[in-house]
C-alpha positions in Angstrom: 87.1 88.1 108.0 85.5 88.0 104.6 87.2 91.1 103.3 90.4 89.3 103.8 89.9 86.7 101.3 88.0 88.3 98.0 90.3 87.8 94.9 91.8 90.9 94.9 92.9 90.3 98.4 94.0 86.9 97.6 96.0 88.2 94.9 97.7 90.8 97.4 98.5 87.9 100.0 100.3 86.0 97.1 102.2 89.5 96.3 103.0 89.5 100.0 104.3 86.1 100.4 106.5 86.2 97.3 108.0 89.5 98.7 108.7 87.9 101.9 110.5 84.7 100.4 112.5 86.7 97.9 113.5 88.6 101.0 112.3 92.1 100.2 110.5 92.4 103.8 109.8 96.2 103.6 107.2 95.7 100.6 105.9 92.7 102.4 104.8 94.3 105.3 103.6 97.5 103.6 101.4 95.0 101.2 100.0 93.0 104.3 99.5 96.2 106.0 97.1 97.8 103.1 95.3 94.4 103.3 94.4 94.3 107.2 93.7 98.5 106.7 91.2 97.7 103.6 89.4 94.9 105.7 89.2 97.2 108.9 87.6 99.7 106.8 85.4 97.8 104.6 84.2 95.9 107.8 83.8 99.3 109.2 81.7 100.5 106.4 79.7 97.1 105.7 79.0 95.4 109.0 78.5 91.9 109.2 75.5 90.1 111.3 77.0 87.3 113.3 
C-alpha cells in the first residue's frame, strides 16, 4: 500500500482523476494501470514486514 501513495504516485492519481472527470477514460485507465503496476513491481522488489 505504501507504494501507491508517495508524492509521484499521488500526482498520477490526481492526473487520472482529472482525466476521468474530463471524460477521457482511456488515459485515465492507463494512468491508474501504471500506478498499480508500479506498486506491484516495487512491492515485489522491496517486501514490507507486516
